[in-house]
C-alpha positions, 0 to 999 in steps of 0.5 A: 499500500502506497503512503498517500499524503492528503492533498492540501487545499490552502496554499499557505499550509502547502508551504509550511513544511519547506518553510520549517526546513528553511528555518531550521537550516537557518537556525543551525547555521546561526548556531554554528556561526555564533557558537551557540547551542542548538538543541534537537530531539535525536534518538529519544534524547535532546542533544546540542548539534553544535557541541561537536562542532565547537570541540572540533574548532577549539582543537583546531585553534589550539593546533593552530596556536601551537604551530604559530608558536613553533614558527615564531622565535622566542623573544625576551620581554624587554623592559622599558627603562624609566627615568629615575624620578627620585631626584626631581 
């Protein structure tokens, strides 16, 4: 038996599914861009789909910082000599 969907007569209601999918995609993208949690119901549990992305990004940043430090020669901090003001 084929799974038949009922014919929707209202043209606005016919577009609801597409609009919801577009809104969900925009919410996911906003979450990834702003590093904000995005919770979804998956396999009977509420999960943050951005959490894995955040962990991956932080690991990449850590690795990039380490590589940057390895490329830069170590410089000693130079202290600025201040004039002696005790004699003024």
